[in-house]
N, C-alpha and C positions, 0 to 999 in steps of 0.2 A: 257637119251637114245641116242645112236648114230644113225645117219641116213645117209644112202648111197643110192643114186639113182642108180637103176639097169636098168630100162627101162622106156620108155614113148611111148605110142602108141595111135593112133586115133581109136575109136570104134564107134559103132552105137549109144551108149549112150553119147558120148563125148570124153573124154580122160581117159586113164588108165595109172597110174604111179605106178611102183613097187619099193619099198624101202626095203633095208636090215636094220633091227633094232636089238637092243639087244634082242628083243622078237621073232625074226625070220623074215620071209619075209612078208611084208604087201603090199597089192595091194589096191590102191584107184581108184575108178572110179567116175568121176564127169564131170560137164559141163566145157566148156572152161572158163567161168566166175569164177566158183569155184576154178579151178586150178590157174587162174591168181591171185585171192585174196590170195590163199595159198602162191604162190611165192612171192608176195609183203610182206606179213606178215613175211615170212621166212627171207627176206632181212632185214627188220626192226629189227627183233630179233637178227640177226647176228651183225648188227651195234651196237645195244644197249649192247649186250653181251660183246663186247670188252671194254666197259666202266665200267662194273660191277665188283666190287671187293668183295662184301660180301653179296649179296642178292640172295635168292632163291625165284623166283616169276614167276607166270604164267602171260603172257602178252596178249595173244589172244587165242580164240577158233574159229577155222574156220570149218564150215560145208563143207564136200566134200562127195557127194553121201550119202551113209548110215553111214558115219563116222563123228566124230568130231575130228579134229586135234588140240590139245592143244600145244601152243608154249610158251616157257618161257626162262628165263636165270638163271644160277647158278654162284656161285663165280668163279673167274678165267677166265672169258670170255667164259664160256661154254653155249651152247644152250640146252634147255630141250624140248623134244618132247614126246607127249603121244597120241597115236591113240586109240580112244574109239569107240566101236560099241555097239549098243543096244543088 
């Protein structure tokens, strides 16, 4: 899944980040700590993805508000992202 940041705003609940994905527009609302963990994990996945030539693997699952953001890598240096909601 591709992921493009559209906006980030402060809310009463914490932070709201809106992404454009292959599935449409996804809005995540979480605490500053949740968003910081997501950002760190995204950086790590991007770095590892550049070294990956042949594996499809999920590396992390980060809770953000009511969602779980799964992050991984695919062959050819591509990142994988899946946003799950109950």
